[in-house]
C-alpha positions as CSV (number, residue, x, y, z in Angstrom):
1,W,9.2,-5.8,1.6
2,R,9.5,-5.6,5.4
3,A,10.5,-9.3,5.4
4,A,13.0,-8.8,2.6
5,R,14.9,-6.0,4.3
6,K,15.6,-8.4,7.2
7,Q,17.1,-10.9,4.8
8,P,15.8,-14.1,6.3
9,P,17.7,-17.1,5.0
10,H,14.6,-18.9,3.8
11,L,13.3,-16.1,1.7
12,V,14.2,-17.0,-1.9
13,A,11.8,-15.0,-4.0
14,M,8.7,-12.8,-3.5
15,V,5.6,-11.4,-5.2
16,P,4.7,-8.0,-3.7
17,M,1.0,-7.3,-4.6
18,V,-0.4,-3.7,-4.6
19,S,2.1,-3.0,-2.0
20,P,3.5,0.5,-1.2
21,S,7.2,0.8,-0.9
22,S,7.0,4.0,1.2
23,V,4.3,5.4,3.5
24,R,5.7,8.9,3.1
25,N,5.5,8.8,-0.7
26,M,1.9,7.8,-0.4
27,M,1.1,10.7,2.0
28,F,3.2,13.3,0.2
29,K,3.2,13.4,-3.5
30,G,5.7,15.8,-5.0
31,G,6.1,17.2,-1.5
32,V,2.4,18.0,-1.2
33,F,0.3,16.4,1.6
34,H,-2.2,14.1,-0.1
35,L,-5.1,14.8,2.2
36,K,-7.7,12.4,0.8
37,T,-5.3,9.5,0.8
38,A,-4.3,10.2,4.3
39,Q,-7.9,10.4,5.5
40,F,-8.9,7.4,3.6
41,L,-6.1,5.3,5.1
42,T,-6.8,6.6,8.6
43,L,-10.6,5.9,8.4
44,G,-10.0,2.5,6.8
45,L,-7.5,1.4,9.5
46,M,-9.8,2.7,12.2
47,A,-12.8,0.7,10.8
48,M,-10.7,-2.4,10.8
49,H,-8.8,-2.1,14.1
50,A,-10.9,0.1,16.4
51,G,-11.5,-2.8,18.7
52,R,-7.9,-2.8,19.8
53,C,-8.3,0.6,21.5
54,H,-11.9,0.8,22.4
55,G,-14.3,-1.3,24.5
56,P,-17.7,-2.6,23.6
57,S,-19.5,0.4,25.0
58,E,-17.5,2.9,22.8
59,L,-17.1,0.9,19.7
60,P,-20.6,1.1,18.0
61,G,-20.7,4.9,18.2
62,L,-17.2,5.3,17.0
63,I,-17.7,2.9,14.0
64,K,-20.8,4.8,13.1
65,E,-18.9,8.1,13.0
66,V,-16.1,6.5,10.9
67,L,-18.6,5.2,8.4
68,R,-20.4,8.5,8.3
69,A,-17.1,10.1,7.5
70,F,-16.4,7.6,4.7
71,D,-19.8,8.6,3.1
72,N,-18.9,12.3,3.3
73,R,-15.2,12.4,2.4
74,E,-15.6,15.8,0.6
75,R,-16.9,17.3,3.8
76,E,-14.2,15.6,5.9
77,A,-11.5,17.0,3.6
78,S,-12.8,20.6,4.0
79,H,-12.1,20.9,7.7
80,L,-9.5,23.5,8.6
81,P,-7.0,23.6,10.1
82,L,-6.1,20.0,9.1
83,K,-4.8,19.4,12.7
84,A,-8.3,19.9,14.0
85,W,-10.0,17.1,11.9
86,P,-12.9,16.2,14.2
87,V,-13.2,12.5,13.4
88,G,-9.5,12.0,13.7
89,K,-9.6,13.3,17.3
90,K,-12.1,10.7,18.3
91,S,-9.5,8.0,18.9
92,K,-5.9,7.9,19.9
93,F,-5.5,5.1,17.4
94,M,-5.7,7.7,14.6
95,N,-2.8,9.8,16.1
96,F,-0.6,8.8,13.2
97,Y,-2.6,11.1,10.9
98,F,-1.6,14.0,13.0
99,D,2.0,12.7,13.1
100,F,2.1,12.8,9.3
101,L,1.2,16.5,9.4
102,E,3.9,17.2,11.9
103,H,6.6,15.6,9.7
104,P,6.2,17.1,6.2
105,T,9.9,16.5,5.3
106,K,11.7,13.2,5.1
107,D,13.1,13.1,8.6
108,E,13.8,10.3,11.1
109,Y,10.1,9.8,11.8
110,W,9.7,8.1,8.4
111,R,12.7,5.8,8.5
112,D,10.9,2.9,10.1
113,L,7.8,3.5,7.9
114,E,9.8,2.7,4.7
115,F,8.5,-0.7,3.6
116,A,11.1,-1.3,0.9
117,V,14.8,-0.8,1.5
118,Y,16.1,-1.9,-1.9
119,E,19.8,-2.1,-1.0
120,K,18.8,-4.7,1.6
121,T,16.6,-6.7,-0.7
122,H,18.5,-9.6,-2.1
123,V,15.9,-11.7,-3.8
124,P,14.0,-11.7,-7.1
125,A,10.7,-9.9,-7.1
126,Y,7.6,-10.1,-9.3
127,I,5.7,-6.9,-8.6
128,V,1.9,-6.6,-9.2
129,G,0.2,-3.3,-9.3
130,G,-3.0,-1.6,-10.4
131,W,-3.4,1.6,-12.4
132,Y,-6.4,2.5,-10.2
133,D,-4.6,1.7,-6.9
134,F,-4.0,4.8,-4.8
135,C,-0.5,3.6,-4.0
136,T,0.7,2.5,-7.4
137,E,3.0,5.5,-7.9
138,A,4.6,5.0,-4.4
139,G,4.3,1.2,-4.8
140,G,4.7,-0.9,-7.9
141,L,6.3,1.7,-10.2
142,A,8.7,3.0,-7.5
143,S,9.5,-0.5,-6.4
144,Y,10.3,-1.7,-9.9
145,T,12.7,1.1,-10.7
146,G,14.1,1.0,-7.2
147,M,14.9,-2.7,-7.5
148,K,16.3,-2.4,-11.0
149,T,18.8,0.3,-9.9
150,L,19.4,-0.3,-6.2
151,G,18.6,-4.0,-5.5
152,G,21.0,-5.5,-3.0
153,T,22.4,-8.2,-5.3
154,E,23.0,-8.6,-9.0
155,Q,20.4,-11.4,-9.0
156,A,17.8,-9.1,-7.5
157,R,18.5,-6.3,-9.9
158,K,18.4,-8.5,-13.0
159,N,15.3,-10.5,-11.9
160,V,12.6,-8.0,-11.1
161,K,9.4,-8.0,-13.1
162,L,6.3,-5.8,-13.1
163,I,2.8,-6.3,-14.2
164,V,0.2,-3.5,-13.9
165,G,-3.4,-3.9,-14.9
166,P,-6.6,-1.8,-14.6
167,W,-7.1,-2.8,-11.0
168,L,-7.9,-1.2,-7.7
169,H,-6.0,-1.7,-4.4
170,G,-6.9,-5.2,-3.2
171,V,-6.6,-8.7,-4.4
172,E,-9.8,-9.1,-6.4
173,F,-8.2,-7.7,-9.6
174,S,-11.6,-7.2,-11.2
175,S,-11.9,-5.7,-14.7
176,V,-14.8,-3.4,-13.6
177,I,-13.7,-0.1,-12.1
178,G,-16.7,2.1,-11.1
179,D,-18.8,2.5,-14.2
180,I,-16.0,1.3,-16.5
181,D,-15.8,-2.3,-17.6
182,F,-12.5,-3.0,-19.3
183,G,-13.7,-6.5,-20.4
184,I,-13.1,-9.9,-19.0
185,S,-9.7,-10.1,-20.6
186,A,-8.5,-7.3,-18.3
187,S,-9.2,-9.2,-15.1
188,G,-6.6,-10.8,-12.9
189,D,-8.1,-14.2,-13.7
190,A,-7.7,-13.7,-17.4
191,A,-4.1,-12.4,-16.9
192,D,-3.6,-15.7,-14.9
193,L,-2.0,-13.9,-11.9
194,I,-2.2,-17.0,-9.8
195,G,-0.4,-19.0,-12.5
196,I,2.2,-16.2,-12.8
197,C,2.9,-16.4,-9.1
198,L,3.1,-20.2,-9.1
199,R,5.4,-20.3,-12.1
200,W,7.6,-17.6,-10.5
201,F,7.9,-19.6,-7.3
202,D,8.3,-22.9,-9.1
203,Y,11.3,-21.5,-10.9
204,W,13.0,-20.0,-7.9
205,L,12.1,-22.5,-5.3
206,K,12.1,-25.8,-7.3
207,G,14.2,-25.0,-10.4
208,I,11.3,-25.7,-12.7
209,E,11.7,-23.8,-16.0
């Protein structure tokens, strides 16, 4: 979505997978701050990128605290006030969590955090989402309706597709969610997601029907 809004001349078609269209719509659902999503995102990004802000001497202890918080998310969500979340204070890298709290309304802060700007998206899109993905409502579903109504060209508005399966956030597209097994036919492999993507790009890039 970020690439499409810049309208690079060589972008002809795209397949956004489990991609949110708006950070704010993930963090605030119906105007209410979605605490667990915000903390999950913050901890996950911290675990992946802590090395950018912290040296070798600090990193092991910080990662240990982040992982401990992941294992006790109910406890982490119970800290009040929200602005005093202890783990969040451990690293300046996690300041964005507190920025979210400071901007509960859709103000200028969120403008650059909008992934999708449908009016500036001019190419066909085949959107892939998962019913168990935490950002489906603010991702695939919103992106599909947004492109159908606001896509930047008639071609983009008429050529948007959506597939949603019983999948989590990620690219494994397994048919097993926790203790529930939806059967092999519900997996991304059975749905032939790779084939769908290849046929989509073959059509738009090579003119292959």
